[in-house]
C-alpha positions in Angstrom: -3.8 -24.2 -7.3 -1.8 -23.8 -10.7 -1.0 -20.0 -10.1 0.0 -20.9 -6.3 2.3 -23.9 -8.2 3.5 -21.8 -10.5 4.6 -19.0 -7.6 6.5 -21.4 -5.9 8.6 -22.5 -9.0 9.5 -18.8 -9.6 10.5 -18.0 -6.3 12.7 -20.8 -5.3 14.5 -20.3 -9.2 14.9 -16.4 -8.3 16.0 -17.7 -5.0 18.9 -20.2 -6.8 20.3 -17.5 -8.8 20.9 -15.1 -5.0 23.2 -17.8 -3.7 26.3 -16.6 -5.4 25.6 -13.2 -2.6 26.3 -13.7 0.6 22.9 -14.9 1.9 20.3 -16.0 4.6 17.6 -18.1 5.0 14.8 -18.9 8.1 11.0 -19.9 9.1 8.8 -18.1 11.1 5.2 -18.1 12.6 2.8 -15.7 14.3 -0.9 -14.6 14.0 -2.0 -12.4 11.4 -4.8 -9.3 11.9 -6.7 -7.7 9.4 -8.9 -5.1 9.4 -13.1 -5.3 8.1 -14.6 -3.0 5.4 -18.3 -1.3 5.9 -20.8 -2.9 3.9 -23.6 -0.7 3.2 -26.3 -1.0 1.0 -30.6 -0.6 1.1 -31.1 -3.3 4.0 -28.5 -1.8 6.5 -24.6 -1.7 7.1 -22.2 -4.6 8.4 -18.7 -5.3 8.1 -16.7 -7.9 5.9 -13.2 -9.1 6.6 -11.3 -11.8 8.0 -10.5 -13.4 11.1 -7.5 -13.2 13.0 -5.5 -16.7 12.3 -1.9 -18.6 12.1 1.0 -17.4 9.9 3.6 -19.7 9.0 6.7 -18.3 6.8 9.8 -18.6 5.2 12.5 -16.4 3.5 15.4 -16.0 1.6 17.3 -13.5 1.6 21.0 -12.1 0.2 23.0 -8.8 1.3 25.3 -7.8 -1.5 26.0 -4.3 0.0 26.5 -3.2 4.0 22.9 -1.3 4.5 20.4 -3.1 1.6 20.0 -6.3 1.1 16.5 -7.7 -0.4 14.6 -10.9 0.6 12.2 -13.3 -1.3 9.7 -14.2 1.1 5.9 -16.9 0.7 4.2 -16.5 3.7 0.8 -19.1 4.2 -2.1 -16.8 6.7 -5.2 -18.7 7.9 -8.1 -16.4 7.2 -11.8 -17.5 7.8 -14.6 -15.5 5.8 -16.7 -12.8 8.1 -19.2 -11.2 7.9 -20.6 -9.1 10.7 -23.9 -7.3 11.8 -25.9 -6.9 14.3 -24.4 -9.2 17.5 -24.6 -11.8 14.0 -21.7 -12.9 12.9 -21.6 -15.5 9.8 -17.7 -17.1 8.6 -16.4 -19.3 5.8 -13.1 -21.4 5.9 -10.6 -19.9 4.0 -6.9 -19.0 4.2 -4.3 -17.5 1.8 -0.6 -17.4 0.3 1.6 -14.3 0.1 4.9 -14.4 -1.8 6.7 -11.2 -2.9 10.1 -9.2 -3.0 11.1 -6.9 -0.2 14.0 -4.2 -0.2 16.0 -4.3 2.9 17.4 -1.8 4.6 19.4 -2.7 7.6 21.7 -1.4 10.4 25.3 -2.8 11.0 26.1 -6.0 9.0 27.3 -8.7 10.8 29.1 -6.3 13.4 27.5 -6.4 17.1 24.4 -8.7 18.2 21.4 -6.4 17.6 20.0 -5.5 14.1 17.3 -3.7 13.2 15.8 -3.4 9.5 13.2 -2.0 7.5 11.6 -3.7 4.5 9.3 -2.2 1.5 8.4 -4.1 -1.3 5.5 -5.9 -3.3 4.5 -8.9 -4.8 1.1 -11.1 -4.9 -1.6 -12.6 -2.8 -3.7 -15.6 -3.2 -7.1 -15.3 -1.1 -8.8 -18.9 -1.3 -12.2 -19.8 0.1 -12.4 -23.2 1.3 -15.4 -23.6 2.8 -18.6 -25.6 1.9 -21.0 -23.5 0.0 -24.9 -23.8 1.1 -28.1 -22.8 -0.5 -28.7 -20.9 2.7 -26.2 -19.0 4.3 -26.7 -16.1 7.6 -26.1 -12.2 6.5 -26.4 -13.5 2.6 -27.8 -10.0 2.5 -24.8 -8.3 3.1 -22.4 -10.8 0.9 -22.0 -14.4 -0.2 -18.8 -16.5 0.3 -17.6 -18.7 -2.3 -15.5 -21.4 -2.7 -12.6 -19.9 -5.0 -9.6 -18.2 -5.2 -8.6 -14.5 -6.2 -4.8 -13.0 -7.3 -4.6 -9.5 -5.7 -1.3 -7.1 -6.0 0.3 -6.7 -2.5 2.2 -3.7 -1.6 4.4 -4.8 1.4 6.3 -2.9 4.6 7.6 -4.0 7.6 9.9 -3.7 10.5 11.8 -6.0 12.3 15.2 -7.0 14.7 17.8 -9.3 14.3 19.2 -10.8 17.7 22.7 -13.2 17.2 22.8 -16.4 18.7 25.8 -17.5 17.2 28.0 -16.5 14.9 25.9 -17.7 12.1 22.3 -18.2 13.7 20.5 -15.3 14.6 16.6 -15.0 16.7 14.5 -13.1 14.4 11.5 -10.8 14.9 9.2 -8.8 12.6 6.1 -7.3 12.1 4.8 -6.7 8.4 1.6 -5.0 6.8 0.3 -6.7 3.4 -2.0 -4.2 1.7 -4.3 -5.2 -1.1 -7.7 -4.4 -2.3 -10.5 -6.4 -0.7 -11.0 -9.8 -2.7 -14.6 -9.2 -3.8 -14.5 -12.4 -5.6 -14.3 -14.2 -1.9 -16.7 -12.2 -0.5 -19.1 -11.0 -3.4 -21.8 -8.3 -2.5 -25.4 -8.6 -3.7 -26.6 -6.1 -6.1 -26.6 -2.0 -4.9 -23.9 -3.3 -2.0 -21.3 -0.9 -1.2 -18.0 -2.5 -0.1 -14.5 -0.7 1.6 -12.1 -1.1 -0.5 -8.4 -1.4 1.3 -7.7 -4.4 2.9 -4.6 -4.1 5.8 -3.2 -7.6 7.1 -0.8 -6.9 9.8 1.3 -10.0 10.4 3.5 -10.4 13.7 5.9 -12.9 13.5 9.4 -15.1 15.5 11.8 -16.9 14.0 15.0 -18.6 13.4 17.7 -17.5 10.4 20.7 -19.1 9.4 23.6 -16.7 7.9 25.7 -18.3 4.7 
């Protein structure tokens, strides 16, 4: 929690420094869809990952150049932990926080009604297991759910469309892929188990933005 609070303060302070530029801000909502990673050991095979959940976010952007800008972003992602094997599934409550900065490459700026953009950047993703740990957990031969948190460096790529609703207000649709290492601190492999390493979090969102 302290790590999360410090991250929010950094995000707010950096965003304030951008207000000297032409800037925009907005909020978005959507969902997040994650891949699973393979699990193998002497007992058998399974998959580990996170369930689909809701996504909410906000951003502060600044437009210093005609076709290049920047955005500071925060997203809350509901993502319960999951283990699956042979038709059985075990789950555990969880969520994650994404904090990062993206460079935005865009088409015409403040001209016309529709603007396309692409984004590339990075930051950090905080995974949190929030369920209640129990002495017995189904599928524990493939992994242990833990009530803790893990901080992972993150890469981010995405694209989207902005459609002007008025001179200053626009509808924004976008798709992001948040890429991290798999958080084995949250779903802990038993001794002798091998986990896949890369986790993709696909996040489509729709929102409203305001240009200032």
